[in-house]
C-alpha positions as CSV (number, residue, x, y, z in Angstrom):
1,M,15.1,8.4,14.7
2,Y,11.3,9.8,14.8
3,G,8.2,7.4,14.1
4,A,4.9,8.2,12.8
5,V,2.5,10.9,14.1
6,C,0.1,9.3,16.6
7,A,-3.5,9.2,15.1
8,G,-5.9,11.3,15.6
9,R,-6.2,15.1,16.9
10,R,-6.1,16.2,20.3
11,T,-7.8,19.4,21.9
12,A,-5.8,22.0,23.5
13,T,-6.9,20.9,27.0
14,E,-5.5,17.3,25.6
15,R,-2.2,18.2,24.5
16,A,-1.6,20.0,27.5
17,A,-2.3,17.2,29.6
18,P,0.5,14.3,30.1
19,R,-0.1,11.0,28.6
20,F,0.9,7.8,30.4
21,P,0.2,4.1,30.2
22,A,-2.8,2.6,32.6
23,G,-1.6,2.2,35.7
24,R,0.8,5.2,35.8
25,A,0.3,8.3,37.8
26,D,3.5,10.3,37.1
27,G,6.7,10.9,34.9
28,D,7.9,12.3,31.5
29,T,7.9,9.4,29.9
30,G,6.2,6.4,28.8
31,R,4.6,3.4,26.3
32,D,1.2,5.0,24.9
33,P,-1.0,2.3,23.9
34,S,-3.0,4.9,21.8
35,C,0.3,5.5,19.4
36,P,0.3,3.2,16.5
37,D,4.3,2.7,16.7
38,N,3.5,0.8,20.1
39,V,1.0,-1.4,18.6
40,T,2.9,-2.3,15.2
41,S,6.7,-2.5,16.3
42,G,6.1,-4.3,20.0
43,L,9.6,-2.0,20.7
44,P,10.0,0.2,23.8
45,V,9.2,3.9,22.9
46,I,8.9,7.3,24.4
47,C,6.3,9.2,23.5
48,R,6.1,13.1,23.5
49,G,4.0,15.8,21.9
50,G,2.0,13.0,19.9
51,Y,5.3,11.8,18.2
52,A,7.1,7.9,18.8
53,R,11.0,7.4,18.9
54,E,12.5,3.9,19.6
55,V,14.4,3.8,22.8
56,G,17.6,2.0,21.2
57,K,19.3,2.8,17.8
58,R,19.5,-0.8,16.9
59,D,16.4,-3.0,16.4
60,T,16.9,-6.8,16.2
61,E,14.6,-9.7,15.1
62,Q,14.6,-13.8,15.1
63,A,13.5,-15.9,12.5
64,L,13.1,-19.4,12.9
65,G,16.1,-21.6,11.3
66,A,17.4,-25.1,10.3
67,D,19.4,-24.9,13.4
68,G,17.5,-22.3,15.6
69,P,16.6,-18.8,15.6
70,V,18.5,-16.6,13.3
71,Q,18.7,-13.1,14.2
72,F,18.6,-9.9,12.3
73,S,19.3,-6.2,13.2
74,V,19.0,-3.0,11.6
75,D,21.5,-0.1,12.7
76,R,19.6,3.3,12.2
77,T,22.8,5.5,12.7
78,S,24.2,3.8,9.7
79,P,24.3,5.6,6.0
80,V,23.6,1.6,4.7
81,P,19.8,1.8,3.6
82,L,17.7,-0.1,5.9
83,Y,16.1,-2.2,3.5
84,F,19.8,-3.1,2.0
85,Q,21.0,-4.0,5.8
86,L,18.0,-6.2,6.0
87,S,18.3,-8.0,2.7
88,Q,21.8,-8.8,2.9
89,Q,21.5,-10.5,6.3
90,L,18.8,-12.4,5.2
91,E,20.4,-13.5,1.9
92,A,23.8,-14.2,4.1
93,A,21.5,-16.7,6.3
94,I,20.2,-18.4,3.3
95,E,23.5,-18.6,1.8
96,H,25.1,-20.0,4.7
97,G,22.3,-22.6,5.2
98,Q,20.7,-20.8,8.8
99,L,17.3,-20.4,6.6
100,A,16.8,-23.6,4.8
101,P,14.5,-24.1,1.7
102,G,10.6,-24.0,3.0
103,S,11.6,-21.7,5.8
104,L,8.8,-19.2,6.2
105,L,9.4,-15.5,7.2
106,G,5.8,-14.3,8.0
107,N,4.5,-11.5,6.0
108,E,5.4,-8.5,5.6
109,I,3.0,-6.5,8.1
110,E,4.6,-9.1,10.4
111,L,8.0,-8.5,9.7
112,A,7.8,-4.6,9.8
113,G,6.1,-4.7,12.9
114,R,8.4,-6.6,14.5
115,L,11.5,-4.9,13.2
116,G,9.8,-1.7,13.7
117,L,10.4,-1.2,10.3
118,S,7.9,0.8,7.5
119,R,6.0,-1.5,5.3
120,P,7.7,-0.7,2.0
121,T,11.3,-0.9,3.5
122,V,10.5,-4.5,4.4
123,R,9.0,-5.2,0.9
124,Q,11.7,-3.4,-1.0
125,A,14.1,-5.9,1.0
126,I,11.7,-9.1,0.3
127,Q,11.4,-7.8,-3.3
128,S,15.4,-7.7,-3.8
129,L,15.8,-11.3,-3.0
130,V,12.6,-12.6,-5.0
131,D,14.2,-11.1,-7.6
132,K,17.5,-12.9,-7.3
133,G,15.4,-16.3,-6.9
134,L,16.2,-16.7,-3.4
135,L,12.5,-16.1,-1.9
136,V,9.1,-16.5,-3.2
137,R,5.6,-15.3,-1.9
138,R,2.9,-17.4,-1.6
139,R,-1.0,-16.4,-0.9
140,G,-2.2,-17.3,2.6
141,I,1.2,-18.7,3.7
142,G,3.7,-15.7,3.4
143,T,7.3,-15.1,2.7
144,Q,9.3,-18.5,2.0
145,V,12.8,-19.5,1.4
146,V,13.2,-21.0,-2.1
147,H,16.9,-21.8,-2.4
148,S,20.3,-20.4,-2.6
149,Q,22.7,-19.8,-5.5
150,V,26.0,-21.7,-4.9
151,K,28.8,-19.3,-5.3
152,R,32.1,-21.0,-6.0
153,P,35.5,-19.7,-6.2
154,L,37.8,-20.5,-8.9
155,E,40.1,-23.0,-7.1
156,L,41.3,-26.3,-6.9
157,S,38.5,-27.8,-4.9
158,S,35.8,-30.3,-5.3
159,L,32.1,-29.1,-5.7
160,Y,31.2,-31.6,-2.9
161,D,33.2,-30.0,-0.3
162,D,32.5,-26.3,-1.4
163,L,28.9,-27.3,-0.8
164,E,29.3,-28.9,2.4
165,A,31.5,-26.1,3.5
166,A,28.4,-23.6,2.6
167,G,26.1,-25.5,4.6
168,Q,24.4,-26.9,1.6
169,K,23.7,-30.2,2.4
170,P,25.3,-32.2,-0.6
171,A,24.2,-35.2,-1.8
172,T,25.1,-37.2,-4.8
173,R,23.3,-40.2,-7.2
174,V,25.8,-42.0,-9.1
175,L,24.6,-42.4,-12.4
176,L,27.6,-44.7,-14.2
177,N,30.4,-46.0,-12.7
178,T,32.4,-48.0,-15.7
179,T,35.4,-48.4,-17.6
180,T,35.4,-47.5,-21.3
181,E,37.8,-46.2,-24.0
182,A,39.3,-42.8,-24.4
183,D,37.7,-41.0,-27.3
184,A,40.2,-38.1,-29.2
185,E,39.3,-35.2,-26.4
186,V,39.8,-37.5,-23.3
187,A,43.1,-39.0,-24.7
188,A,44.5,-35.6,-25.3
189,A,43.6,-34.1,-22.0
190,L,44.9,-37.2,-19.8
191,G,48.2,-37.8,-21.8
192,I,47.1,-41.0,-23.1
193,A,46.8,-43.0,-26.4
194,E,43.0,-42.8,-28.3
195,G,41.3,-45.8,-27.4
196,A,43.0,-46.7,-24.2
197,E,41.0,-47.9,-21.3
198,V,39.7,-45.3,-18.5
199,A,37.5,-44.8,-15.7
200,L,34.0,-43.2,-16.5
201,V,32.0,-41.6,-13.5
202,E,28.8,-39.7,-14.2
203,R,27.0,-38.2,-11.4
204,L,24.4,-35.8,-10.2
205,R,25.1,-33.3,-7.5
206,L,22.4,-32.1,-5.3
207,A,22.0,-29.3,-2.5
208,H,19.1,-29.4,-0.1
209,G,17.9,-31.9,-2.4
210,E,17.5,-30.2,-5.7
211,P,20.0,-30.9,-8.5
212,V,22.8,-28.5,-8.9
213,A,25.2,-30.3,-11.3
214,H,26.0,-33.0,-13.7
215,L,29.5,-34.5,-13.4
216,R,31.2,-36.4,-15.9
217,N,34.7,-37.5,-14.9
218,H,37.3,-39.7,-16.8
219,L,40.2,-41.1,-15.0
220,P,43.5,-43.1,-16.0
221,A,42.7,-47.1,-15.7
222,G,43.9,-48.5,-12.4
223,L,44.3,-45.2,-10.9
224,I,41.9,-45.6,-8.2
225,E,39.3,-48.0,-7.3
226,L,36.0,-46.2,-7.3
227,R,33.0,-47.7,-5.5
228,T,29.6,-46.6,-6.0
229,A,28.5,-46.3,-2.4
230,E,31.7,-44.3,-1.8
231,L,31.2,-41.8,-4.5
232,E,27.5,-41.4,-3.3
233,E,29.0,-40.6,0.5
234,T,31.8,-37.9,-0.3
235,G,33.6,-36.3,-3.2
236,L,35.8,-37.6,-5.8
237,Y,38.7,-35.2,-4.9
238,R,38.4,-36.6,-1.5
239,L,38.5,-40.3,-2.1
240,M,41.5,-39.4,-4.6
241,R,43.3,-37.9,-1.4
242,S,42.9,-40.6,0.7
243,A,44.3,-43.1,-1.9
244,G,47.7,-41.0,-1.4
245,I,47.0,-38.8,-4.5
246,T,48.4,-35.2,-4.3
247,L,46.1,-33.0,-6.1
248,H,48.6,-30.1,-7.6
249,S,47.2,-28.0,-10.2
250,A,44.6,-28.0,-12.8
251,R,43.6,-26.6,-16.6
252,Q,40.3,-25.2,-16.6
253,A,38.1,-23.7,-19.0
254,V,34.2,-22.3,-18.0
255,G,31.6,-21.6,-20.6
256,A,27.8,-21.4,-21.1
257,R,25.2,-22.7,-23.7
258,A,21.5,-23.9,-23.5
259,A,20.4,-27.1,-22.3
260,T,19.1,-29.7,-24.0
261,V,15.9,-32.2,-23.3
262,D,18.1,-34.6,-21.6
263,E,20.0,-32.4,-19.6
264,G,17.0,-30.2,-18.6
265,A,15.2,-33.1,-17.4
266,R,18.1,-34.6,-15.2
267,L,18.7,-30.9,-13.9
268,E,15.1,-30.0,-13.6
269,E,15.3,-27.1,-15.8
270,P,13.1,-26.3,-19.4
271,E,14.8,-27.2,-22.1
272,G,16.9,-24.4,-23.6
273,A,17.6,-22.8,-20.1
274,P,21.2,-21.4,-19.7
275,L,23.6,-23.9,-18.4
276,L,27.2,-23.1,-17.1
277,T,29.7,-25.4,-18.4
278,M,33.2,-26.3,-16.8
279,Q,36.1,-28.3,-18.3
280,R,38.9,-29.1,-15.9
281,T,42.1,-31.5,-16.3
282,T,43.7,-32.2,-12.7
283,F,47.5,-32.9,-12.5
284,D,49.2,-34.2,-9.0
285,D,52.4,-33.3,-7.8
286,T,54.4,-34.9,-10.3
287,G,52.8,-33.7,-13.3
288,R,50.7,-36.3,-14.2
289,A,47.3,-35.7,-15.5
290,V,45.0,-37.5,-12.9
291,E,41.5,-36.7,-13.6
292,F,39.4,-35.0,-16.7
293,G,36.0,-33.7,-15.9
294,S,33.2,-32.2,-18.3
295,H,30.4,-30.6,-15.8
296,V,27.3,-28.5,-16.5
297,Y,26.1,-26.8,-13.6
298,R,22.4,-24.9,-13.3
299,A,23.0,-21.1,-13.7
300,S,19.9,-20.4,-11.8
301,R,21.6,-22.2,-8.7
302,Y,25.3,-21.9,-9.5
303,A,27.6,-19.1,-10.1
304,F,31.4,-18.7,-10.4
305,E,33.4,-16.0,-8.3
306,F,36.6,-14.6,-9.8
307,Q,39.2,-12.8,-7.8
308,L,41.2,-10.2,-10.3
309,L,44.7,-8.8,-9.4
310,V,46.3,-6.1,-11.2
311,R,49.9,-6.9,-12.7
312,P,52.8,-5.4,-10.9
């Protein structure tokens, strides 16, 4: 792939004369300090006839992540647009926690220079992630990672385990851990009499220190002893499995609605912001209902993923 034409016009005599870096006396290739591609990219280039070409077809660059350098690369022989290659790698690094919230990527000129890409290409890659809410441009600072959206597959797993597996650094604030009487909805879900005693746990689940979901769970009384300290350290399903309960299946409904004033304050969203809702009844291997959950999630930070199959 050829780069930009070197700046400045040359006379016939100058065009006929070979141009080499300082200290070079002969040879037909070399790095030309007057060539702008040499200056901006810092990559090895070959200059002939006033044009610059990168030596390699794949360029790499590193950004400093939470656990060390994160490497990006672009393949110039691929039919995939360069901006899309870069944006996909950035998004993956953010989602997997390699680039944590607050990480700086530098400005467009620096990134373009180090990767040997044009500034519009880098700008397009960054803008696609700004539009997704993963990056933000800050004047005088550069491009900064904000947070990643949690993409959760629809399977029988706990939010804590999913966040932990995705490198999202989950944390829990227990808002309520008590017993109460089952109302009609809870009684129907758990298959018990209305007014029967049930355990009630309310938690705020965070990722990278930011709230993601408000979780409200009802369990049959006496099923498991729920200690607040343990609920703050791990997920509910993990505690249930540790107590010998085999989770087998669940019935789940997903919806959406606007946030109330209290929900907005709790989840750090404005009133009326979109929320995802989920209700789930979980059954053990004997068919007994062991948990009824009613949860709300920030739509700006959370998404459900579906895998759809064609019936044979």
